[in-house]
VEXSEKOL-258693 format. One record per residue: residue in three letters; chain; x, y, z of N, C-alpha, C in turn. Coordinates in Angstrom, 2 decimals. Atoms other than C-alpha are relative to their C-alpha. Layout:
residues N
+-------+-------+---------+---------+---------+---------+---------+---------+---------+---------+---------+
: torvo : lumdo :      nx :      ny :      nz :     cax :     cay :     caz :      cx :      cy :      cz :
+-------+-------+---------+---------+---------+---------+---------+---------+---------+---------+---------+
:   ala :     A :       X :       Y :       Z :       X :       Y :       Z :       X :       Y :       Z :
...
+-------+-------+---------+---------+---------+---------+---------+---------+---------+---------+---------+
***
This chain:
residues 104
+-------+-------+---------+---------+---------+---------+---------+---------+---------+---------+---------+
: torvo : lumdo :      nx :      ny :      nz :     cax :     cay :     caz :      cx :      cy :      cz :
+-------+-------+---------+---------+---------+---------+---------+---------+---------+---------+---------+
:   unk :     A :   -0.34 :   -1.39 :    0.14 :  158.07 :   83.01 :  196.51 :    1.23 :    0.18 :    0.53 :
:   unk :     A :   -1.25 :   -0.21 :   -0.25 :  161.68 :   83.76 :  196.31 :    0.48 :    1.40 :   -0.01 :
:   unk :     A :   -0.51 :   -1.51 :   -0.26 :  163.70 :   86.67 :  197.14 :    1.53 :   -0.07 :   -0.74 :
:   unk :     A :   -1.45 :    0.23 :    0.50 :  166.96 :   86.08 :  194.74 :   -0.03 :    0.83 :   -1.24 :
:   unk :     A :   -0.15 :   -0.92 :    1.02 :  166.45 :   88.84 :  192.05 :    1.01 :    1.14 :    0.31 :
:   unk :     A :   -1.17 :   -1.03 :   -0.18 :  169.03 :   91.16 :  193.76 :   -0.25 :    0.66 :    1.43 :
:   unk :     A :   -0.12 :   -0.83 :   -1.35 :  169.45 :   93.41 :  196.87 :   -0.50 :    1.47 :   -0.26 :
:   unk :     A :    0.25 :   -1.46 :    0.17 :  167.58 :   96.73 :  197.48 :    0.16 :    0.50 :    1.50 :
:   unk :     A :   -0.20 :   -0.43 :   -1.41 :  168.55 :   99.02 :  200.24 :   -1.17 :    1.02 :    0.39 :
:   unk :     A :    1.18 :   -0.98 :   -0.38 :  165.67 :  101.11 :  201.94 :    0.79 :    1.13 :    0.92 :
:   unk :     A :   -0.38 :   -0.89 :   -0.77 :  166.38 :  104.28 :  203.58 :   -1.08 :    1.02 :    0.24 :
:   unk :     A :    1.21 :   -0.74 :   -0.17 :  164.16 :  106.56 :  205.39 :    0.32 :    1.33 :   -0.46 :
:   unk :     A :    0.15 :   -1.14 :    0.52 :  163.35 :  110.03 :  204.28 :   -0.12 :    1.04 :    0.80 :
:   unk :     A :    0.50 :   -1.08 :   -0.85 :  162.95 :  113.34 :  205.67 :   -1.10 :    0.85 :   -0.46 :
:   unk :     A :    1.25 :   -0.97 :    0.64 :  160.08 :  116.06 :  204.86 :    0.01 :    0.39 :   -1.41 :
:   unk :     A :   -0.33 :   -0.44 :    1.75 :  161.84 :  117.13 :  201.60 :    0.36 :   -1.24 :   -0.59 :
:   unk :     A :   -0.06 :    1.06 :    0.54 :  162.15 :  113.74 :  200.69 :    1.65 :   -0.15 :   -0.28 :
:   unk :     A :   -1.36 :    0.18 :    0.00 :  166.01 :  113.70 :  201.10 :    0.36 :   -1.16 :    0.74 :
:   unk :     A :   -0.26 :    1.11 :   -0.57 :  167.58 :  110.37 :  202.05 :    0.68 :    0.12 :    1.35 :
:   unk :     A :   -0.95 :   -0.01 :   -1.24 :  168.86 :  109.87 :  205.63 :    0.82 :   -0.92 :    0.15 :
:   unk :     A :   -1.08 :    0.84 :    0.25 :  172.27 :  108.42 :  205.18 :    0.17 :   -1.24 :    0.92 :
:   unk :     A :   -0.46 :    1.06 :   -0.79 :  172.65 :  106.29 :  208.48 :   -1.17 :   -0.82 :    0.42 :
:   unk :     A :    1.18 :    0.77 :   -0.30 :  169.06 :  104.73 :  208.15 :    0.13 :   -1.17 :   -1.14 :
:   unk :     A :    0.17 :    1.16 :    1.20 :  170.12 :  102.09 :  205.32 :   -0.17 :   -1.28 :    0.77 :
:   unk :     A :    0.42 :    1.59 :   -0.03 :  168.66 :   98.40 :  205.41 :    0.17 :   -0.64 :   -1.02 :
:   unk :     A :   -0.11 :    0.97 :    1.06 :  169.45 :   95.97 :  203.18 :   -0.69 :   -1.18 :   -0.21 :
:   unk :     A :    0.90 :    1.21 :    0.19 :  167.04 :   93.39 :  201.94 :    0.31 :   -0.79 :   -1.25 :
:   unk :     A :    0.14 :    0.59 :    1.14 :  167.09 :   90.64 :  199.30 :   -1.40 :    0.17 :   -0.52 :
:   unk :     A :    1.25 :   -0.19 :    0.40 :  164.25 :   91.06 :  197.02 :   -0.34 :   -0.86 :   -1.28 :
:   unk :     A :    0.74 :    0.40 :    0.97 :  161.85 :   89.47 :  194.46 :   -0.60 :    0.68 :   -0.83 :
:   unk :     A :    0.73 :   -0.62 :    0.84 :  160.48 :   90.87 :  191.21 :   -1.32 :   -0.43 :    0.03 :
:   unk :     A :    1.41 :    0.29 :    0.22 :  156.68 :   91.00 :  190.87 :   -0.54 :    0.31 :   -1.30 :
:   unk :     A :    0.46 :   -0.45 :    1.14 :  154.66 :   91.44 :  187.85 :   -0.77 :    1.38 :    0.20 :
:   unk :     A :    0.86 :   -1.09 :   -0.06 :  153.22 :   94.94 :  187.46 :   -1.06 :   -0.09 :   -0.85 :
:   unk :     A :    1.22 :    0.39 :    0.76 :  149.84 :   94.07 :  186.54 :   -0.79 :    1.16 :   -0.40 :
:   unk :     A :    0.82 :   -0.91 :    0.75 :  147.26 :   95.99 :  184.44 :   -0.75 :    0.75 :    1.16 :
:   unk :     A :    1.20 :   -0.78 :   -0.89 :  144.97 :   97.05 :  187.52 :    1.04 :    0.78 :    0.68 :
:   unk :     A :   -0.93 :   -0.65 :   -0.67 :  148.04 :   98.24 :  189.37 :    0.44 :    1.08 :   -0.69 :
:   unk :     A :   -0.67 :   -0.82 :    0.91 :  149.44 :  100.15 :  186.41 :   -0.86 :    1.14 :   -0.14 :
:   unk :     A :    0.95 :   -0.96 :    0.15 :  146.11 :  101.98 :  185.73 :   -0.45 :    0.67 :    1.00 :
:   unk :     A :    0.22 :   -0.76 :   -1.19 :  145.38 :  102.74 :  189.24 :    1.14 :    1.21 :    0.25 :
:   unk :     A :   -1.02 :   -1.34 :   -0.07 :  148.63 :  104.70 :  189.41 :   -0.05 :    1.08 :   -0.86 :
:   unk :     A :    0.08 :   -0.90 :    1.07 :  148.23 :  106.20 :  186.21 :   -1.04 :    1.06 :    0.19 :
:   unk :     A :    1.36 :   -1.03 :   -0.42 :  144.74 :  107.72 :  187.33 :    0.49 :    1.02 :    1.03 :
:   unk :     A :   -0.47 :   -0.84 :   -0.60 :  146.80 :  109.45 :  189.99 :    1.39 :    0.73 :   -0.03 :
:   unk :     A :   -0.93 :   -0.51 :    0.50 :  149.43 :  110.59 :  188.04 :    1.46 :   -0.54 :    0.62 :
:   unk :     A :   -1.21 :    0.64 :   -0.37 :  152.03 :  108.14 :  189.20 :    0.61 :   -0.93 :   -0.96 :
:   unk :     A :   -0.47 :    0.70 :    1.27 :  154.26 :  106.56 :  186.67 :    1.14 :   -1.32 :    0.79 :
:   unk :     A :   -0.58 :    1.14 :   -0.42 :  155.14 :  103.06 :  188.34 :    1.14 :   -0.62 :   -0.56 :
:   unk :     A :   -1.15 :    0.59 :    0.71 :  158.57 :  101.42 :  187.49 :    0.06 :   -1.49 :    0.00 :
:   unk :     A :   -0.09 :    1.23 :   -0.53 :  158.60 :   98.23 :  189.14 :   -0.84 :   -0.34 :    1.17 :
:   unk :     A :    0.50 :    0.48 :   -1.30 :  156.94 :   96.22 :  191.94 :    1.08 :   -1.39 :    0.48 :
:   unk :     A :   -0.60 :    1.00 :   -0.51 :  159.01 :   94.06 :  194.19 :   -0.52 :   -0.46 :    1.38 :
:   unk :     A :    0.59 :    0.66 :   -1.76 :  158.55 :   91.86 :  197.52 :    1.46 :   -0.32 :    0.49 :
:   unk :     A :   -0.99 :    0.20 :   -1.19 :  161.02 :   91.65 :  200.59 :   -0.73 :   -0.74 :    1.07 :
:   unk :     A :    0.46 :    0.49 :   -1.37 :  160.80 :   89.72 :  203.58 :   -0.97 :    0.96 :    0.80 :
:   unk :     A :    1.21 :   -0.74 :   -0.56 :  157.83 :   91.07 :  205.60 :    0.52 :    0.79 :    1.00 :
:   unk :     A :   -0.45 :   -0.78 :   -1.20 :  158.73 :   94.14 :  207.63 :   -1.10 :    1.35 :    0.37 :
:   unk :     A :    0.98 :   -0.82 :   -0.13 :  155.76 :   96.08 :  208.98 :    0.54 :    1.43 :    0.17 :
:   unk :     A :   -0.61 :   -1.21 :   -0.43 :  157.97 :   99.09 :  209.71 :    0.18 :    1.04 :   -1.23 :
:   unk :     A :   -0.30 :   -0.56 :    1.18 :  158.58 :   99.96 :  205.89 :   -1.14 :    0.78 :    0.00 :
:   unk :     A :    1.11 :   -1.00 :    0.32 :  156.36 :  102.83 :  204.84 :    0.36 :    0.81 :   -1.26 :
:   unk :     A :   -0.26 :   -1.03 :    0.95 :  156.05 :  105.38 :  202.09 :    0.91 :    1.00 :    0.16 :
:   unk :     A :   -1.07 :   -1.04 :   -0.23 :  158.44 :  107.43 :  203.86 :    1.33 :   -0.57 :   -0.01 :
:   unk :     A :   -1.48 :    0.34 :    0.40 :  161.47 :  105.46 :  202.71 :    0.10 :   -0.07 :   -1.46 :
:   unk :     A :   -0.48 :    0.07 :    1.59 :  163.28 :  105.39 :  199.35 :    0.75 :   -1.32 :   -0.11 :
:   unk :     A :   -0.74 :    1.28 :    0.18 :  164.66 :  102.44 :  197.74 :    0.91 :    0.14 :   -1.12 :
:   unk :     A :   -1.27 :   -0.18 :    1.33 :  168.02 :  101.89 :  195.92 :    0.33 :   -1.33 :   -0.56 :
:   unk :     A :   -0.41 :    1.34 :    0.63 :  168.55 :   99.10 :  193.50 :    1.11 :    0.32 :   -1.26 :
:   unk :     A :   -0.94 :   -0.31 :    0.81 :  171.69 :   99.23 :  191.46 :    0.46 :    1.34 :   -0.33 :
:   unk :     A :   -0.30 :   -1.32 :    0.14 :  172.47 :  102.77 :  192.05 :   -1.24 :    0.85 :   -0.53 :
:   unk :     A :    1.30 :   -0.77 :    0.32 :  168.84 :  103.72 :  190.98 :   -0.75 :    0.15 :    1.34 :
:   unk :     A :    0.99 :   -0.31 :   -1.09 :  166.64 :  105.51 :  193.37 :   -1.39 :   -0.10 :   -0.41 :
:   unk :     A :    1.51 :    0.32 :   -0.01 :  162.94 :  104.48 :  193.70 :   -0.55 :    0.88 :    1.15 :
:   unk :     A :    0.91 :   -0.70 :   -1.01 :  160.21 :  106.52 :  195.47 :   -0.98 :   -1.51 :    0.33 :
:   unk :     A :    0.99 :    1.02 :   -0.44 :  158.09 :  103.86 :  197.41 :   -1.61 :    0.74 :   -0.01 :
:   unk :     A :    1.23 :   -0.55 :    0.19 :  154.57 :  104.59 :  196.25 :   -1.15 :   -0.49 :    0.65 :
:   unk :     A :    1.09 :    0.80 :   -0.89 :  152.49 :  101.94 :  198.00 :    0.95 :   -1.18 :    0.73 :
:   unk :     A :   -0.29 :    1.13 :   -0.80 :  153.19 :   99.18 :  200.67 :   -1.07 :   -0.88 :    0.34 :
:   unk :     A :    1.20 :    1.06 :   -0.31 :  151.26 :   96.07 :  201.08 :    0.76 :   -1.08 :    0.75 :
:   unk :     A :   -0.59 :    1.09 :   -0.87 :  151.87 :   93.44 :  203.62 :   -0.70 :   -1.20 :   -0.13 :
:   unk :     A :    0.67 :    1.24 :    0.64 :  151.04 :   89.91 :  202.18 :    0.35 :   -0.91 :    1.24 :
:   unk :     A :   -0.54 :    1.02 :   -0.92 :  150.64 :   87.77 :  205.19 :   -0.64 :   -1.58 :   -0.44 :
:   unk :     A :    0.63 :    1.03 :    0.51 :  148.98 :   85.03 :  203.10 :    1.09 :   -0.88 :   -0.96 :
:   unk :     A :   -0.99 :    0.49 :    0.97 :  152.26 :   84.26 :  200.97 :    1.02 :   -0.83 :    1.28 :
:   unk :     A :   -0.88 :    0.74 :   -0.72 :  154.87 :   81.74 :  202.18 :    1.38 :    0.21 :   -0.54 :
:   unk :     A :    0.11 :   -0.53 :   -1.37 :  157.21 :   83.16 :  203.56 :   -0.94 :    1.39 :   -0.07 :
:   unk :     A :    0.97 :   -1.36 :   -0.16 :  155.07 :   86.33 :  204.52 :    1.05 :    1.05 :   -0.61 :
:   unk :     A :   -0.90 :   -0.91 :    0.61 :  156.26 :   89.41 :  202.54 :   -0.53 :    1.36 :   -0.04 :
:   unk :     A :    0.31 :   -1.36 :    0.25 :  156.07 :   93.09 :  201.97 :    0.14 :    0.48 :   -1.40 :
:   unk :     A :   -0.16 :   -0.34 :    1.39 :  155.04 :   94.12 :  198.47 :    0.17 :    1.50 :   -0.23 :
:   unk :     A :   -0.26 :   -1.54 :    0.27 :  156.62 :   97.75 :  197.19 :   -0.16 :    0.20 :   -1.29 :
:   unk :     A :    0.13 :   -0.37 :    1.30 :  155.46 :   99.49 :  194.32 :    0.85 :    1.49 :   -0.26 :
:   unk :     A :   -1.26 :   -0.90 :    0.15 :  158.24 :  101.73 :  193.00 :   -0.20 :    0.91 :   -1.08 :
:   unk :     A :    0.09 :   -0.89 :    1.17 :  158.46 :  104.76 :  190.77 :    1.51 :    0.69 :    0.17 :
:   unk :     A :   -1.46 :   -0.31 :   -0.02 :  162.02 :  105.54 :  189.56 :    0.17 :    1.66 :    0.15 :
:   unk :     A :   -0.29 :   -1.61 :   -0.38 :  163.67 :  108.95 :  190.79 :    1.09 :    0.52 :   -0.55 :
:   unk :     A :   -1.22 :   -0.14 :    0.74 :  166.93 :  108.63 :  188.98 :    1.08 :   -0.58 :    0.70 :
:   unk :     A :   -1.34 :    0.83 :   -0.48 :  170.61 :  107.75 :  189.63 :    0.28 :    0.59 :    1.54 :
:   unk :     A :   -0.72 :   -0.49 :   -1.67 :  172.11 :  107.82 :  193.45 :    0.97 :   -0.75 :    0.14 :
:   unk :     A :   -1.15 :    0.53 :   -0.32 :  175.34 :  107.27 :  194.64 :    0.17 :    0.57 :    1.48 :
:   unk :     A :    0.01 :   -0.33 :   -1.29 :  175.95 :  107.21 :  198.42 :    1.48 :    0.85 :    0.22 :
:   unk :     A :   -1.52 :   -0.68 :   -0.03 :  178.75 :  109.90 :  199.39 :    0.40 :   -0.24 :    1.36 :
:   unk :     A :   -0.61 :    0.48 :   -1.34 :  181.14 :  109.04 :  202.14 :   -0.12 :    1.20 :    0.80 :
+-------+-------+---------+---------+---------+---------+---------+---------+---------+---------+---------+
***
């Protein structure tokens, strides 16, 4: 398992799903295949998954975070911690929320 597909910045969000700007943490990530089971399970819950990525394991990451990849904002719909992979990883299922630019 490798983390060489790019960089993702994770931000904590408040109760209104707004990004808390000073909470940014950047990770290298790897893309994962969006499998049929995951796709249809999300569809049954009216969730449109856009992509699945994995980062180095971080048990603090929850669905209360937003992910930004190449100025595109994603909602983290599901977090799974994979202790059986080498290295251990956190798998994030993401749904796209539009473009995002950090304001100074």
